[in-house]
BANU-695063 format. One line per 8 residues: number of its first residue (from 1); their letters; for each residue y, z, x of N, C-alpha, C. Coordinates in Angstrom, 2 decimals, decimal comma. Atoms other than C-alpha are relative to their C-alpha. Layout:
// residues N
NUM) a) Y Z X Y Z X Y Z X | ...
// end
This chain:
// residues 228
1) mlvvdder) 1,44 0,24 0,02 -17,22 -60,81 76,99 -0,67 0,99 0,95 | 0,74 -0,96 -0,81 -19,83 -58,41 78,37 -1,31 -0,62 0,46 | 1,25 0,49 -0,57 -22,63 -59,52 80,72 -0,76 1,20 0,54 | 0,79 -1,18 -0,34 -25,44 -56,99 81,17 -1,30 -0,43 0,68 | 1,23 0,29 -0,73 -28,15 -57,28 83,83 -0,05 0,95 1,19 | 0,11 -0,91 -1,15 -29,49 -54,91 86,49 -0,02 -0,75 1,32 | -0,07 0,81 -1,22 -29,54 -57,81 88,97 1,44 -0,47 0,18 | -1,42 0,26 -0,15 -25,98 -57,97 90,29 0,30 -1,46 0,35
9) nivelarm) -0,25 1,40 -0,32 -26,36 -61,49 91,66 0,04 -0,87 -1,25 | 0,00 0,75 1,26 -27,15 -62,75 88,15 1,30 0,24 -0,75 | -1,28 -0,31 0,65 -24,11 -60,94 86,74 1,13 -0,79 0,64 | -1,09 0,68 -0,69 -21,86 -62,45 89,41 -0,07 -1,51 -0,20 | 0,13 1,44 0,27 -23,28 -65,95 88,89 0,53 -0,33 -1,39 | -0,47 0,23 1,36 -22,69 -65,72 85,15 1,51 0,19 -0,08 | -1,45 -0,27 0,02 -19,22 -64,22 85,71 0,78 -1,18 0,57 | -0,72 1,09 -0,65 -18,20 -67,05 88,04 0,11 -1,21 -0,92
17) ylnnegfr) -0,02 1,19 0,86 -19,19 -69,84 85,64 0,77 0,25 -1,28 | -0,73 -0,31 1,23 -17,82 -68,09 82,55 1,49 0,14 0,27 | -1,42 -0,08 -0,36 -14,55 -67,27 84,32 0,61 -1,38 0,17 | -0,50 1,37 -0,20 -14,20 -70,93 85,27 0,28 -0,71 -1,32 | -0,22 0,58 1,33 -14,35 -71,74 81,55 1,05 0,78 -0,80 | -1,08 -0,73 0,65 -11,57 -69,29 80,77 -0,39 1,29 -0,69 | 0,44 -1,24 0,62 -13,67 -66,32 79,61 0,30 1,18 0,92 | -0,16 -1,24 -0,74 -12,78 -62,81 80,69 -1,31 0,78 -0,09
25) veaaydgr) 1,34 -0,58 -0,03 -16,02 -61,14 81,78 0,03 1,41 0,55 | 0,26 -1,35 -0,46 -16,85 -57,44 82,05 -1,50 0,12 0,23 | 1,40 -0,11 -0,39 -20,15 -56,22 83,47 -0,55 1,40 -0,26 | 0,74 -1,25 0,05 -22,75 -53,51 82,94 -1,36 -0,26 0,63 | 1,20 0,22 -0,81 -25,91 -52,92 84,95 -1,22 0,78 -0,49 | 1,17 -0,61 0,63 -28,19 -50,84 82,72 0,31 0,16 -1,49 | -0,17 -0,04 1,45 -28,74 -50,31 79,01 0,97 1,06 -0,48 | -0,91 -1,07 0,43 -26,88 -47,02 78,74 1,45 -0,40 0,22
33) ealerara) -1,36 0,46 -0,29 -23,80 -48,44 80,42 0,40 -1,14 -0,94 | -0,29 1,11 0,91 -24,07 -51,55 78,23 0,50 0,52 -1,35 | -0,43 -0,56 1,28 -23,81 -49,47 75,05 1,37 0,64 0,10 | -1,29 -0,66 -0,18 -20,92 -47,42 76,41 1,13 -1,03 0,10 | -1,05 1,00 -0,20 -18,96 -50,50 77,48 0,22 -0,84 -1,25 | -0,14 0,78 1,23 -19,70 -52,46 74,31 0,79 0,78 -1,05 | -0,72 -0,81 0,97 -18,42 -49,58 72,18 1,46 0,17 0,39 | -1,38 -0,19 -0,45 -15,32 -49,15 74,32 0,80 -1,29 -0,02
41) lrpdlvvl) -0,71 1,26 -0,17 -14,44 -52,80 74,88 0,01 -0,87 -1,25 | 0,17 0,87 1,17 -15,60 -54,38 71,59 0,11 -1,47 0,40 | -0,08 1,38 -0,50 -16,33 -57,71 73,36 -0,27 -1,02 -1,09 | 0,26 1,09 0,95 -16,44 -61,06 71,58 -1,46 -0,42 0,00 | 1,39 0,40 -0,12 -20,01 -61,60 72,82 -0,64 0,82 1,11 | 0,76 -0,72 -1,03 -22,71 -59,79 74,82 -1,14 -0,89 0,48 | 1,15 0,64 -0,63 -25,08 -61,53 77,24 -0,86 1,14 0,54 | 0,76 -1,24 -0,17 -27,92 -59,02 77,47 -1,40 -0,26 0,53
49) dimmpeid) 1,34 0,11 -0,56 -30,96 -58,84 79,74 -0,96 0,92 -0,76 | 0,98 -0,83 0,70 -34,16 -57,48 78,19 -0,53 1,11 0,90 | 0,63 -0,98 -0,88 -35,76 -55,74 81,18 1,06 0,69 0,84 | -1,04 -0,76 -0,71 -33,32 -53,04 82,34 -0,39 1,48 0,07 | 0,24 -1,44 -0,05 -33,41 -49,39 83,45 0,79 0,75 -1,06 | -0,66 -0,90 0,96 -32,28 -46,45 81,27 -0,41 -0,34 -1,43 | 0,35 0,46 1,34 -32,51 -48,36 77,97 -0,21 -1,51 0,09 | 0,23 1,44 -0,13 -34,06 -51,82 77,65 0,89 -0,79 -0,96
57) glevcrql) -0,91 0,85 0,76 -32,19 -54,76 76,18 -0,32 -0,08 -1,48 | 0,37 0,06 1,42 -34,15 -54,82 72,93 0,56 1,21 -0,74 | -0,54 -1,19 0,65 -33,14 -51,24 72,16 1,53 -0,05 -0,05 | -1,46 0,16 0,02 -29,54 -52,00 73,14 0,40 -0,92 -1,15 | -0,29 0,93 1,10 -29,56 -54,97 70,74 -0,17 0,69 -1,34 | 0,25 -0,71 1,27 -31,05 -52,79 67,99 1,17 0,94 -0,33 | -1,09 -0,94 0,25 -28,32 -50,17 68,41 1,33 -0,72 -0,26 | -1,22 0,76 0,25 -25,53 -52,75 68,60 0,01 -0,54 -1,43
65) rresdipv) 0,07 0,57 1,34 -26,75 -54,32 65,36 0,23 1,05 -1,09 | -0,28 -1,07 0,97 -26,54 -50,95 63,61 1,50 0,24 -0,15 | -1,40 -0,38 -0,05 -22,88 -50,68 64,56 0,97 -1,16 -0,17 | -0,94 1,12 0,01 -21,41 -54,19 64,63 -0,73 -1,31 -0,17 | 0,55 1,34 0,10 -21,91 -57,92 64,27 0,35 -0,82 1,24 | -0,31 0,69 -1,26 -21,10 -58,75 67,91 -1,11 -1,02 0,31 | 1,04 0,97 -0,39 -22,89 -61,99 68,89 -0,72 0,44 1,28 | 0,83 -0,41 -1,15 -25,74 -61,34 71,35 -0,87 -1,17 0,44
73) imltarse) 0,91 0,95 -0,62 -27,48 -63,75 73,70 -0,91 0,78 0,94 | 0,95 -0,74 -0,82 -30,64 -62,29 75,24 -0,40 -0,80 1,24 | 0,54 0,58 -1,23 -31,73 -62,95 78,83 -1,40 0,59 0,21 | 1,35 -0,51 -0,24 -35,44 -62,69 79,59 -0,68 -0,80 1,09 | 0,78 0,66 -1,04 -37,62 -63,45 82,59 -1,35 -0,41 -0,54 | 1,29 0,31 0,59 -40,60 -63,76 80,25 0,09 -1,30 -0,79 | 0,01 1,26 0,75 -41,67 -66,95 78,52 -0,78 0,11 -1,29 | 0,81 -0,14 1,20 -43,90 -65,53 75,77 0,86 -0,03 -1,25
81) dvdrivgl) -0,72 0,09 1,27 -42,85 -66,26 72,19 0,34 1,36 -0,56 | -0,22 -1,31 0,63 -43,15 -62,58 71,26 1,35 0,58 0,38 | -1,29 -0,54 -0,43 -40,07 -61,65 73,31 1,14 -0,67 -0,74 | -1,04 0,73 0,70 -37,99 -64,35 71,69 0,04 0,42 -1,47 | 0,06 -0,35 1,41 -39,19 -63,48 68,21 0,51 1,40 -0,25 | -0,48 -1,38 0,16 -38,59 -59,74 68,66 1,51 0,05 0,15 | -1,45 0,03 -0,18 -35,09 -60,42 69,99 0,72 -0,57 -1,21 | -0,60 0,59 1,18 -34,29 -62,68 67,05 -0,11 0,91 -1,21
89) elgaddyv) 0,20 -0,90 1,13 -35,75 -60,19 64,61 0,99 1,17 0,05 | -0,95 -1,10 -0,15 -33,46 -57,49 66,01 1,44 -0,44 -0,21 | -1,34 0,47 0,30 -30,45 -59,71 65,40 0,66 -0,81 1,08 | -0,59 0,83 -1,05 -29,93 -61,66 68,62 0,29 -1,40 -0,55 | -0,40 1,32 0,49 -28,19 -65,00 68,09 -0,63 -1,14 0,78 | 0,60 1,04 -0,82 -29,83 -66,90 70,93 -0,66 0,69 1,19 | 0,62 -0,57 -1,19 -31,83 -66,39 74,12 0,01 -1,04 1,11 | 0,07 0,86 -1,18 -31,92 -67,82 77,66 -1,10 0,57 0,89
97) tkpfnpre) 1,09 -0,44 -0,86 -35,03 -67,66 79,85 0,40 -0,14 1,46 | -0,29 0,02 -1,43 -34,50 -66,74 83,51 -1,20 -0,57 0,77 | -1,32 0,37 -0,54 -34,11 -68,39 85,93 0,65 -1,07 -0,87 | -0,69 0,91 0,91 -31,45 -70,27 84,00 1,06 -0,80 0,75 | -1,11 0,80 -0,49 -28,95 -73,02 84,66 1,28 0,62 -0,54 | -1,21 -0,66 0,50 -25,53 -71,31 84,48 0,83 -0,87 -0,93 | -0,72 0,89 0,93 -24,06 -74,39 82,79 -0,62 0,07 -1,40 | 0,65 -0,15 1,30 -26,65 -73,99 80,04 0,45 1,31 -0,66
105) lvarvkav) -0,48 -1,26 0,54 -25,62 -70,35 79,62 1,40 -0,16 -0,58 | -1,36 0,23 0,49 -21,98 -71,42 79,27 -0,04 -0,78 -1,31 | 0,09 0,81 1,22 -22,96 -74,04 76,68 -0,48 0,83 -1,17 | 0,52 -0,85 1,08 -24,92 -71,50 74,67 1,06 1,00 -0,46 | -1,08 -0,93 0,35 -22,06 -69,00 74,80 1,02 -0,69 -0,89 | -0,99 0,74 0,79 -19,65 -71,62 73,51 -0,54 -0,32 -1,40 | 0,59 0,36 1,29 -22,06 -72,69 70,75 -0,05 1,20 -0,93 | 0,09 -1,20 0,83 -22,62 -69,13 69,51 1,38 0,43 -0,47
113) lrryetgr) -1,36 -0,38 0,39 -18,90 -68,34 69,54 0,58 -0,97 -1,01 | -0,50 1,00 0,95 -18,13 -71,59 67,75 -0,57 0,24 -1,40 | 0,61 -0,29 1,31 -20,58 -70,70 64,97 0,65 1,23 -0,64 | -0,63 -1,20 0,55 -19,00 -67,26 64,58 1,43 -0,27 -0,43 | -1,40 0,27 0,32 -15,45 -68,62 64,61 0,13 -0,91 -1,22 | -0,09 0,96 1,10 -16,14 -71,48 62,21 -0,37 0,66 -1,31 | 0,45 -0,66 1,23 -18,13 -69,51 59,64 -0,25 -1,01 -1,10 | 0,25 0,84 1,17 -19,47 -70,99 56,46 0,19 0,86 -1,21
121) rptrildv) -0,33 -0,90 1,08 -17,79 -69,32 53,50 0,37 -0,74 -1,29 | -0,30 0,62 1,28 -18,03 -71,45 50,34 0,30 1,06 -1,04 | -0,41 -0,99 0,99 -16,48 -69,71 47,35 -0,76 -0,23 -1,30 | 0,77 0,24 1,20 -19,32 -69,99 44,87 -1,21 0,92 -0,06 | 1,24 -0,72 0,24 -22,29 -68,21 43,38 -1,11 -1,03 -0,17 | 1,15 0,90 0,12 -25,67 -69,93 43,74 -1,11 0,73 -0,74 | 1,09 -0,58 0,79 -28,34 -69,19 41,11 -1,19 -0,95 0,02 | 1,26 0,76 0,03 -31,93 -70,37 41,51 -1,04 0,94 -0,60
129) gnlridvl) 0,87 -0,94 0,69 -34,28 -68,79 38,99 0,72 1,32 -0,17 | -0,66 -1,31 0,08 -33,58 -65,06 39,09 0,61 0,42 1,33 | -0,60 -0,22 -1,32 -32,23 -65,39 42,62 1,49 -0,33 -0,07 | -1,44 0,22 0,01 -28,45 -64,97 42,87 0,56 0,23 1,39 | -0,58 -0,06 -1,34 -26,53 -65,66 46,09 1,51 -0,06 -0,13 | -1,46 -0,03 -0,06 -22,89 -64,64 46,46 0,38 -0,43 1,41 | -0,21 0,56 -1,33 -21,91 -66,89 49,35 1,20 0,64 0,70 | -1,18 -0,62 -0,61 -18,45 -65,42 49,91 -0,26 1,46 0,35
137) grtvavgs) 0,29 -1,41 -0,26 -19,65 -61,83 49,62 -1,20 0,22 0,89 | 1,20 -0,05 -0,86 -22,80 -62,66 51,63 -0,99 1,05 -0,50 | 1,00 -0,88 0,59 -25,06 -60,77 49,24 -1,02 -0,83 -0,77 | 1,09 0,66 0,71 -28,38 -61,70 47,64 -0,65 1,02 -0,92 | 0,69 -0,87 0,95 -30,06 -60,24 44,57 -1,11 -0,77 -0,68 | 1,09 0,52 0,83 -33,36 -60,85 42,83 0,03 0,82 -1,28 | -0,26 -0,77 1,21 -32,63 -59,89 39,25 1,13 0,98 0,27 | -1,02 -1,03 -0,25 -30,73 -56,60 39,53 -0,20 0,69 1,34
145) ravplrak) 0,32 -0,66 -1,27 -32,23 -55,70 42,91 0,63 -0,74 1,18 | -0,60 0,58 -1,19 -30,18 -56,30 46,05 -1,05 -0,20 1,08 | 0,95 0,31 -1,08 -32,08 -57,93 48,92 0,79 -0,15 1,30 | -0,72 0,12 -1,27 -30,67 -57,25 52,40 -0,61 -1,07 0,90 | 0,46 1,05 -0,90 -30,89 -60,23 54,74 0,79 0,06 1,29 | -0,72 0,16 -1,27 -30,01 -60,76 58,37 0,90 -1,24 -0,10 | -1,01 1,06 0,08 -27,16 -63,16 59,13 -0,63 -1,39 -0,06 | 0,60 1,33 -0,03 -29,34 -66,17 59,99 -0,91 -0,23 -1,21
153) efdllval) 0,79 0,14 1,21 -31,69 -65,50 57,08 0,90 -0,40 -1,17 | -0,93 0,31 1,08 -28,71 -65,55 54,73 0,50 -1,44 0,12 | -0,52 1,36 -0,19 -27,28 -68,75 56,23 -1,06 -1,05 -0,32 | 1,09 0,93 0,29 -30,67 -70,45 55,99 -0,24 -0,09 -1,50 | 0,19 0,01 1,45 -31,07 -69,42 52,35 1,12 -0,77 -0,69 | -1,13 0,74 0,58 -27,58 -70,75 51,53 -0,18 -1,50 0,20 | 0,22 1,43 -0,28 -28,42 -74,08 53,20 -1,02 -0,59 -0,96 | 1,03 0,49 0,91 -31,55 -74,42 51,07 0,48 0,03 -1,45
161) ashtgvam) -0,44 -0,15 1,38 -29,97 -73,14 47,84 1,12 -0,96 -0,36 | -1,08 0,97 0,25 -27,01 -75,51 48,22 -0,56 -1,38 -0,32 | 0,66 1,28 0,29 -29,52 -78,36 47,86 -1,31 0,27 -0,73 | 1,22 -0,39 0,72 -31,98 -76,90 45,36 -0,80 -1,22 -0,45 | 0,89 1,08 0,39 -34,97 -79,15 44,81 -0,02 -1,18 0,95 | -0,09 1,11 -0,96 -34,03 -81,41 47,72 -0,70 0,41 1,29 | 0,68 -0,27 -1,26 -36,32 -81,56 50,74 0,98 -0,20 1,15 | -0,92 0,07 -1,12 -34,31 -80,81 53,87 -0,79 -0,07 1,30
169) krdellnq) 0,67 0,17 -1,28 -35,35 -81,95 57,32 0,15 1,25 0,86 | -0,04 -1,14 -0,92 -36,16 -79,32 59,94 1,25 -0,07 0,89 | -1,15 0,14 -0,90 -33,49 -80,72 62,30 1,30 0,25 -0,75 | -1,20 -0,20 0,79 -30,93 -80,69 59,50 0,26 1,50 -0,23 | -0,14 -1,44 0,19 -31,59 -77,01 58,78 0,40 0,70 1,29 | -0,36 -0,58 -1,29 -31,44 -76,12 62,47 1,47 -0,25 0,32 | -1,39 0,33 -0,27 -28,11 -77,93 62,81 0,96 0,79 -0,87 | -0,89 -0,70 0,93 -26,60 -76,30 59,73 0,07 1,50 0,30
177) vwgadyfg) 0,06 -1,45 -0,14 -27,72 -72,76 60,52 0,24 0,46 1,43 | -0,14 -0,41 -1,40 -27,93 -72,59 64,31 1,00 -0,85 0,78 | -0,99 0,84 -0,66 -25,49 -75,38 65,16 -0,62 -1,15 0,76 | 0,50 1,21 -0,67 -25,84 -78,82 66,73 -0,29 0,25 1,47 | 0,17 -0,27 -1,43 -25,68 -77,25 70,20 -1,14 0,97 0,26 | 1,07 -0,97 -0,17 -28,68 -74,96 69,60 -1,06 -0,57 0,93 | 0,97 0,45 -1,00 -31,10 -75,17 72,54 -1,39 0,60 -0,21 | 1,21 -0,79 0,14 -33,85 -72,93 71,20 -1,19 -0,76 -0,55
185) dgrtldvh) 1,26 0,53 0,49 -37,39 -73,49 70,03 0,09 -0,21 -1,51 | -0,02 0,28 1,43 -37,76 -75,13 66,61 -0,84 0,95 -0,81 | 0,81 -0,97 0,73 -40,33 -72,48 65,72 0,82 1,16 -0,52 | -0,92 -1,01 0,53 -37,39 -70,14 65,20 0,20 -0,20 -1,49 | -0,18 0,31 1,42 -36,89 -71,91 61,87 -1,19 0,50 -0,81 | 1,20 -0,41 0,73 -40,49 -71,26 60,79 -0,08 1,52 -0,13 | 0,00 -1,46 0,04 -40,17 -67,57 61,67 0,96 0,51 -1,06 | -0,98 -0,43 0,98 -37,02 -67,19 59,57 -0,44 -0,37 -1,43
193) iawlrdkl) 0,52 0,37 1,32 -38,64 -69,07 56,66 -1,04 1,03 -0,44 | 1,03 -0,99 0,34 -41,58 -66,63 56,79 0,64 1,32 -0,42 | -0,69 -1,25 0,37 -39,20 -63,64 56,72 0,63 -0,12 -1,38 | -0,62 0,19 1,31 -37,32 -65,10 53,74 -1,04 0,03 -1,11 | 1,05 0,00 1,02 -40,52 -65,75 51,81 -0,47 1,41 -0,30 | 0,45 -1,37 0,19 -41,58 -62,16 52,34 1,03 0,81 -0,78 | -1,04 -0,80 0,64 -38,25 -60,67 51,30 0,30 -0,45 -1,42 | -0,31 0,55 1,33 -37,89 -62,94 48,26 -1,27 -0,21 -0,83
201) saatariq) 1,28 0,20 0,68 -41,48 -62,58 47,05 0,08 0,26 -1,50 | -0,13 -0,30 1,44 -40,30 -61,20 43,68 0,89 -1,01 -0,73 | -0,91 0,97 0,62 -37,93 -64,12 43,04 -0,77 -1,08 -0,73 | 0,57 1,16 0,69 -38,65 -66,88 40,56 0,55 -1,28 0,62 | -0,37 1,16 -0,82 -37,68 -69,32 43,30 -0,92 0,01 1,20 | 0,96 0,09 -1,10 -39,93 -70,54 46,08 0,52 -0,96 1,07 | -0,26 0,92 -1,12 -39,41 -72,04 49,52 -1,30 -0,76 0,25 | 1,18 0,83 -0,18 -41,86 -74,92 49,68 0,04 -0,72 1,33
209) tvwgfgyk) 0,13 0,80 -1,21 -43,10 -76,57 52,85 -0,23 -1,45 -0,39 | 0,21 1,44 0,18 -42,75 -80,34 52,85 -0,62 -0,48 1,31 | 0,75 0,23 -1,24 -45,42 -81,20 55,40 0,51 -1,22 0,76 | -0,47 1,07 -0,86 -44,23 -83,28 58,32 1,46 -0,33 -0,17 | -1,41 0,31 0,29 -40,64 -83,11 57,08 0,89 1,23 0,12 | -0,87 -1,16 -0,03 -39,10 -79,71 56,37 -0,31 0,96 -1,14 | 0,16 -1,00 1,07 -38,52 -77,29 53,48 0,94 -0,31 -1,16 | -0,91 0,06 1,13 -37,00 -77,10 50,01 -0,15 1,26 -0,84
217) lvaeddvp) 0,00 -1,15 0,91 -36,07 -74,33 47,58 -0,06 -0,51 -1,43 | 0,15 0,45 1,38 -37,23 -74,77 43,99 -0,11 1,20 -0,92 | 0,20 -1,02 1,01 -37,05 -72,70 40,82 -1,46 -0,02 -0,43 | 1,41 -0,12 0,34 -40,42 -71,45 39,58 -0,42 -1,02 -1,06 | 0,32 0,98 1,06 -40,28 -73,75 36,54 -0,26 -1,38 0,57 | 0,16 1,32 -0,61 -40,14 -76,69 38,95 -1,18 -0,06 0,96 | 1,15 -0,01 -0,89 -43,17 -75,61 40,97 -1,19 -0,60 -0,73 | 1,14 0,61 0,67 -46,14 -77,86 40,12 -1,12 1,00 -0,22
225) qpds) 1,08 -0,92 0,31 -48,92 -75,92 38,40 -1,34 -0,72 0,14 | 1,32 0,63 -0,10 -52,61 -76,55 39,10 -0,56 -0,32 -1,38 | 0,62 0,37 1,28 -54,59 -78,28 36,37 -0,91 1,13 -0,47 | 0,85 -1,07 0,55 -56,28 -75,76 34,06 -1,34 -0,57 -0,45
// end
C-alpha cells in the first residue's frame, strides 16, 4: 500500500494504524514521487492527498487511472463538494476529509479492498431496449456503439439493469455498488446517475427517479407517455 502526503506526521500516523492491521505501507511525499513509486511498486491501494507540491493529487489520480485500476482513496483538507466530485470523476474510489480519525481511514481501506477482491462478475448479458450490458466483459453498447463507463458507473448500471422496472432504494444501490461499509455522502449516487443519463442519452432505456425512494431502469416502451 502507498500513502502519499507532504505532511510527514500524517503519513506516519496512517502508517502506524495500517501496519497494526497487517498492511505493509510505503510512503511518498509529493506527487512526482507518488507516480514513480506507484509505477515501481504496483501497490494494492493508494491513499492520496490532494494538495501536494510538484504534482497535485488530482493530477496523480488522473495519470494513475490512465495506466491501471489501482484503488485510490483521496485525502483532502477541504470540505467543498467540488473536490469530492472531481476526485470521484477522475476515478477515485473513496475520500477522507482531514483531519481524520485513523480508525476511519483503516475501515475505508478495508472496505475498498474488500470490494475489489470480491468483485461482482455475473456471467450474463443484460438487454434493456437497445442497451446491451456484458457483465462479465464489463462492456456497454447502445445499439452498435460502445459506451465507455467508469468502474462505479458500470456497477451502478448493472445493479439497475439486474432489476429492470423495479424501483431500487437509494441505500440499496449504495450498498450494492459502494459496499455496506461506505462512509461517503449519498449525493455521490446522484452524481453517478447524472453521468449515466448523459452517457446513455441515445439508449431506448431510461433511468427514472422515484421521488423520495430511489431509481429504476425502464425500457422506453415502458415509459409512461403524456396524454395527447
